[in-house]
N, C-alpha and C positions, 0 to 999 in steps of 0.2 A: 173248665178247669175245676178240679176237685177243691172245694173250700176246706180250709184248715180249721175245723171247728174244735177238734180235741186239743186240750190244753198242752199235752205233751208235744204235739206237732207245732203248736204256736211257739213253745219255748225253743224248739229246734230251729224254727225259722228265724227267730230273733238271734240265736247264736250265730247262724250263718250271716245274717245281716251285720252283726257286730263285727265279724271278721272283715267284712267288706268296707265298712264305714268308719271303724274306730280310728284309723290313721288320719282320715280326713277330719274327724271331730277334733283331734288334737291340734289341728292347724287353727282352730278357733280358740285355743287355750281354754277349753271347757273346765269348769270346776268339777271336782270329783263326782258330785251328784248328777252330772250330765253325761257321764260315761255310761255306755250301754251295758246292761246286765241281762243275761239270758233268763234269770229267774224272776225279775221284778219289773221288766220293761212295760208289761201290760198292766201293772198295778200302780204306776206312778206317772203323774202328769209330766214331771221333770224328765223322766226317761223317754217318754213319747217325744218330748221336745228334743231329746238327744238324737233320736232317729232322724227327725227333720233337719236338725243342725248338720248331721252327717251327710244328708243328701245335698245340702248346699256345698258342703265340703268337697264332694266329688266334682262339682263344677269348677273348683279351683285347685283340685288335687294335682300334685306333681310327684313324679317318681324319681329314682336315681338318675344321674346325668346320662346314663347309657340307655335309658328307657324312654320311648316315645310316650309322653303324656297326652291326654286327650281332654283337656279342660276346656271351659268356654273360651279362654284365651286362644287356645290352639285351634278350636273350631273356626274362629274368625280367620286365622291364618290359612287353614285348609281351604276355606271358601275363596280366599284371595288367590291361592295357588290354582284352583280349578278355573277361575275366571281370568287368569293372567293373560296379558297382552291387551286387555281393555284399558287398564290404568297402570298396571305394574308389569314387570318382566322378570324372568328368572336370570340369575347370575350364572356365568360359566363355572363358578366354583361349586355350584350345587352338585352333590353326588348323584349319580344315576339312579341309585336305589333309595335315596332319601324319600321319606314319606311324601313330602310336599312335591317332589319332582315326579313321583309316580302319579300323584293326583293331577298335577299339571298335564301330564301326558295321557290321562285317563287309562292307565295301564296297570293299576294295582290289582293283583291276583287275590282270589278268595282265601288263600292259605296264609296271607300276610298277617302276622300277629298284630300289626297296627289296627286292622279292622276289628279284631277282638277287643282291643283296648278301647277303641272308640265306642263300640256298642256297649261295653260294660260301664263306661263313664256316663252313658245315658240311661241304661236300663237298671243300674243299681239304684240311682235316685228314684226311678219309677217304682222299683220294688219297695223302697223305703216309704214312699207315699202310699202305696197300696197297703202296706202293713199298718201304717198309722190310721188310715181310714177303717181298716178291718178291726183293729183293736177298739177304736172309738165306737163303732157300730155294734160290736159283739161282746167285748170284755172291757168296758171303759174303766179307767182308774176310779177308785173310790175316794181319793183324797179331796179335800175341800177346794183345792186349786182348780180342779178340772172344769167346773162349770164356768169359771171365768175365762179359761183358756180354750175351751172346746172349739168355738167358731174359728179362732185364729189358727189352731192346729190343723183343722180341716181345710181352711182356706189355703194355708201354705202347702199342704199336701196336694190339693188340686192344682195349685199354681206350678209346683215342681213337675207334676206329671204332665200337665199341658205343655209346659215349656220344653221338656225333654222329648215328648212325642213330636213336637214341631221340629226340633232340631233333627231328630231321626228321619222324619218325613222328607225334609229337604235333601238329606244325603242319600236316602235309599229308595225314595218314591219319585215318580215323575211329577213335574209341575202340575198343579191343579189345572184342569182343562184339557189334559191329554190322557186318554184312557181312564177317565175319572171313575167310571163304574165297572171297570174290568176286574173280575174276581182275582184276588191275590195281587193286585197292583200296588197296594199300599204297604204298610209296615205291620209289625207285630204289635198288638194292642192289649197287653195283659192288664186286667183291671182288678185282679184279686191276687193275694199273696202267692208267691212261689219262690223257690230257692234263689233263682238268679234273675227273676223279673221277666223272662221271656219264654221259658220252657212250657210247652203245652197249649199254645195258641196258634191259630192260623194267621196268615197275612190277610189283613183287611183290604177293602177297596180304598182308593184314594178319597172317595167321598166319605166313607165311614171314618177314615183317619181324620179328616178335617172336622167332621161332625163331633168326634170325641174331643179333639183339641179345643174346639170352640166351647163345648159344654163344660170342660174342666176349667177353662179360664173364666167363663161366665160365673160358675159357682165360686171360684176363687174371689172374683170381684165382689160378690154378694157377701162373703163371709169375712174377708180380711178387714182389719182396722184401716182407717184412712191415713194413719201416720204412726210413727213410733210413739208409744204411749207407756210411760213408766208405770202407770197403774196396771197395765196388762203385761207388758214385757219385762218389767223389773229393770234394775240397774245392771243390765248385762249388755255390753257394747255390741256384741255380734248381732243382736237383733236390729241394730241400725242399718244393717246391710241385707236385711231380709225383706221379702215382698210385702207391700201394702196394697191397698185398693188401686192406687194409681198405677203401680207396676203391673197388676193384672190387666187393667184396662189398656195400658200402653201395649202390652204384649198381644192382647186380643186384637187391637188395631193393626198390629204388624201381621197377624195371621189373616185377617180380612183382606188386607192390602195384597198379600201374596196370592190370594185366590184369583185375583186378576179378572174380575167380572164387573160390569157396571154396578150391579147390586152390591157386591162386596166392597167396592170402592166407596159407595155411599155409607155403608155400615162402618167402614174404617174412619171416615171423616166424622161421623156422628160420635164415634167412640173417642176419637182424639179430642173433640170439643169438651168431653167430660173431664179431661186431664189438664188442658191448657186454656180452656175457655173457648167461646164460639165466635170470637172476633179476630179474623185474620189480620196479621200485622202486629198483634199484641199477644202477650201471655198473661193470663189472670188466674187467680185461685178459683176453685170450684168447690161445690159441696163434696164431691168425691175425693178431693185432695185435702179436705179440712181447711180450705182456703190457702193452702200453701201454694206459692208461686214458683214454678220451675223455670226461673228466668235465665235467658241467655246472657252471658257476661262477656265483657270486653276481653278478658284474659282467656284466650282459647285453650290454654293448657290446663285450666282448672279441672275439667272432668277426668284428666289423665294423670294428675300429679298429686292427688291426695293420698296420704299414706296412713298406715296403721289403722286403729279402730276408733279414731275420733269421729264424731258425727260430721257429716258433710256440712259445709258452710250453709248458713241460712239462705234459702231461695236460690241455690244453684240448680243447674239443669239436670243433675244426676237423679234419675228416678229410681234406679237400682244399680248399685255398683258392687263388684266383687273385688276383694283384696286378698292378699296372702300374708300371713303373719310371720313368715320366715324372713328375717331381716338380715342384711349384710352391712358392709361398711358404709359410712356416711348416710345412714338412714335409708339406703336403697332397699326396696321391697321387690323381690323377684316375682315376676308375673307368672312364669312357669318354666320348668326346665326346658321344655320343648321349644317355647318361644325363644328362649336364650339360644338354643342350638340352631334354630332355623332362621332367625331374623336378626341376629346381632353377632358381634364378636369379630375377631380378626379372620378374614376369609383365607389367609394363607396358612393359618395354623389350625383352624377349626372348620373351614369350609361352610361357614354358617351365615354369612351375610348374603342372603339368596334372593331377596325380592326388593326391587327398586322401582321408583317412578319411571314411567315411560320417558325416554329421552326426547329432547327437542330435535327438530330437523333444521339444519344439518346436524348430524351427530357430533357432539364435541369430541375433540381428540382425547386419547387416553391421558389420564392424570390431569385433565382440565376440569375445573370445578363446573358443575352444572348450575347455572343461574337462571335458566328459563325453563318453561314447562309447556307441553302441549295441552295440559289439563287446566292449569291455573292461568287466568287471563290478566292478573295483576300481581306479578311476582315481587314487586317492590313493596306494596302496601297490604297485601293479603297475608295476615299473620298465620294462617293455616299453612302457607308455604314457607314463610321465613322462620316460624317458631316450631312448627310441627313436622317439618322435614329438614334434613341436613345433608351436606355433601359427604360422601364416603372418603374420609381421609385416614382410615386405618392403615397401618404400616403394611405395605405390600399390596394394598387394594388397588383395583382399577378405579382411577379417580373420577371418571365421568359417570358416576352413579350417585343417585340421591335416595337416601333412605327415609322411611317414615320414623318419626320420633315419638309416636303416640304410645308405644308399648315399651315396658321396661325390658332392658336386656343388659347384659354385663360383659365387659371385656376386662382383661387384666393388664394394667392395674386400674383402668379408667372405668367409671360408671357412667353410662349414658342412658337417657330415655326416661320415661315416666313409670308410674308404679301401679296405677289403678285401672281396672277394666270396667268402664261404664256399660253394663249390659243393656241398659235402656237410658236414653237421655232425651231431653225435650227437643233438641235440634232435629232429631229424626222425625218427630211428630210434626214439626213445623214444615219441613221440606216435603214430607209425605202429603200433608194437607194442601200445600201449594201445587203439587203435581196432580192431585185429584181434582182440584178446582180448575186447573188448566185443561185437563181432559174433559171435564164437564162443561167447558166453555165459559166458566166464571173467571175471565182473565184478570179483571181488576182485583178480585180477592186473591187470586194466585200470585199476582205481583206483590200484594201486601206482605205475604209470608216470604216470598222469594227475597224481597228487599230487607226484611227483618234478619234473615240469615246472613246476608252479605254485609249489612250495616254493622253488625256486631264484630265481623271478622276483618273488615277492610278499613284501614285508616283513611279518613277523608272521603268515605264513600258517598256518592250522590245517587239517590234512588233512580232506578231505571223505569221507563215507561214502556208501553207496548211498542212505541215507535223507535225505541233505541235500535241502532244499527245491529247490535248483537242479536236482537230478537226479531227485527224485521217487520214488525207491524202485524203479525199473523198469530193465530192460535197455535198453528203448527210450530212456528218459530219459538214461541214461549214454551211449549212442551219440550222441545229439543233442548232449550237452554236450562230449564229446570232439571231435566235429566242429568245434564252436565254438572249443575250446581250440587245435585245430590251426590255425585261422584266426588266432588271436591270436599264437601262437608263430611262425608262418611268414609273417606279414603282409609284403607287398611283396617276397617272395622268389620269386614266380612259381609258386606251387603251387596257388592256389585254383581257377583255371580248370580245371586238369586234375583236381582233386578233384571238381569239379562233374560232369564227364563220367564219372569213375570211379564215383562213388556212384550216379549215375543208371543207368549200365550194370549195376551190381550189383543195384539194385532191379528193373530190367527182367527180369533172369533169376531172381531169388530172392525177389521179393515186397518189400513195403514195409519194408525193414530200416532205411534212412536216412529221416529226417523229410522231409516234403514241402518244408519251407523250404529244405533243402539241395539239392534236385534240381529246384526250380521253373525253368521256362523263363526265359531272359534276355529282357528287354524293351528294344527300341531304337525309340523313338518309338511308332508304332502297330503295330509288328511284334514278334512273339515268336519265340524260337528255342529249340527243344529241343536236348538234348545231342547228338543224332545228326542234326541238321540239316546239310545240305550247306554251308550258308552259314557254318557255324562252322569250316570248313576254309579254310586259305589256298589261293590259286591258285598253281599253278606258273608261274614266269615263262615267257613265250612262248619265250625262247631255250632254256630247259631242255628244251623239248619239240621245237621245230623243228630244233635242232641235234643231236638224238639220233636216229640212223638206225633205232633199234629202236621208237621211239614217234613220235607226232605230236600235233597239237593235239587229236585225239580222245581222248587220254589225260588231258586236263585234268579237274580236279575239277569236277563239275556245279554249277549254281546251286541 
C-alpha cells in the first residue's frame, strides 16, 4: 500500500478519520483540545491522543434507534446468536430479517448493510491505530508532552489494532487449525494508513492473521503502563477505561487460547499467570499489574453494574471495561442501541426480547416462571442464576422464558439490567487456566481454579474433588464439567460460539479431548453445521471487496 508521506495527504487522511471518529470522541466528553483537527493532529500529542480516544469510542459507538450498531456490546450478542441452542435460544418474536436472526440461521447475504457497519466499526479503529503509529514514526509531535506519552500512545494503538483484528478474524476467518495456511483464508490486515482502513490489501492467511494479532498485543504489553497513572494520563477519567499492560496480556492469552493447540494452550496459561499470579485457586498481584489484584468478589453483579466514568472499585475483577456516557433516567447508562433493540424491551411492541436461556425439561407451560435450568446445577444458591438472569414478565411476553440481566437494556417506563461491558475480566482468565490444566492432566490445579470460580458465586459452596459425582473421578469428567462451568460464568458475554469452534478444532487435531456434547454440530431446521463449515463464517460486504483494488468478489467467503 502506498505510504502517505506527503503532508497534504497526511492532512487529508486526518480529515477523513475525523469524520469517522468525532462522534465517538464526543461520547467520552472530550475537552476541546482533544477534538481532532485536520491541521494540527500530527503536531500535537493531545490530538494524537484524540485519535486513540476516538478508536475506543467506535467500540462503544451507537447510532440512531433505527440503525444497527456494531459495538463491542453488540459483537457479544452476535456471537451468542451464532452459537444459539447451546446455552440460549431465539424467541418467536424475533423478526425474520433481524440481524441476529440472520446470523443465527447463517443466512446473512453480502449486500446486507449490517455487514458494512460491522466491518467499519472494526476497521475504523484499526485505521486510527495505523495513523497514530504512522505519525509517531514519521512526523512526531514537537511538544514537550510527547516524550512522556510516546510509549503509551503506541501501546494503545497496537492494542486496539490487535483487538480489532482478532474480532474480525473470528467473524470472517475460519478457526485456527482449519486451512490455516490457505492463501486468502484470513482477513484484511492493513498496517499503514488508508482512508477506510481496508482498501488496498489482500486477504492474509489465517496463520499470518494470528501472527499479526499476537505481534501487536505483545508490543502493546511491552509499551503500555501497568496501571492508570495520573503522572502519565493526567486527571482525565476516560483513561481509566483504556488499556494497560494487564489488558494487553489478558487479550493475548485469549488469542493463544483460541488457537487451540497444545503449545498455544501452554502460552495462554503462562500469559494468564502474568496477570493473576501463578498459583491456581488464588489471584495475586504481579509485576505486570503493578501488584494490583484483580480479585473475584462475592457480588457477581459488580463487573456489570458500574456506571459513569468513576474509577473501578479497588481490586475488582474488571481488567478493561467499556462504558457509554449517554445517560437516561435513574442513572441508567445505555449499553448500545442495538443491544436495546435485540435483547430487551417489550416483545409485543418492539419484538426485541429475542435470546433466552435454554428451557428445562419438561418445558414449563406458557406464562409459567422458569425456576430451573439445564445449565445451572444450583438454581437456589448460584447468584449467577438468581441475580444475573430473570424471568420474562414483560406485558404480553411468553412467560416461560428467562433473560440474561448482564447487559443494560431499557423498557418504557421500566429500566432493567446492568450498564457496563467488561471487555476483559479476571474470571475468564481463571476458568481458562482451569480448562488448560485439566486438558494437560493437572487435575488438582484445575480443580483449584474451578472451585475458586464456584466459591465466589454460590452461597454455601463446598469445594468439589475429582471424585465428586458430577465429575466422576476422571480427567475427561473434569474437562466436561469445566467446559460447562465456563458456559455458566461467561453466559451471554459472547464466548460460547468461539469455544465451540476452539474445542472442535482441538479435538480434530488431538483426539476426543472434549466431550461430544460440546463439539456437536449446530442444527438450524433440517441443516447441520460443523465447526469448520463455510456457512459459519460471515460474508464480507460487497463494498469491502469491490472497492479494494487488491481483491474482488472472488475473495468472498464461499457458501
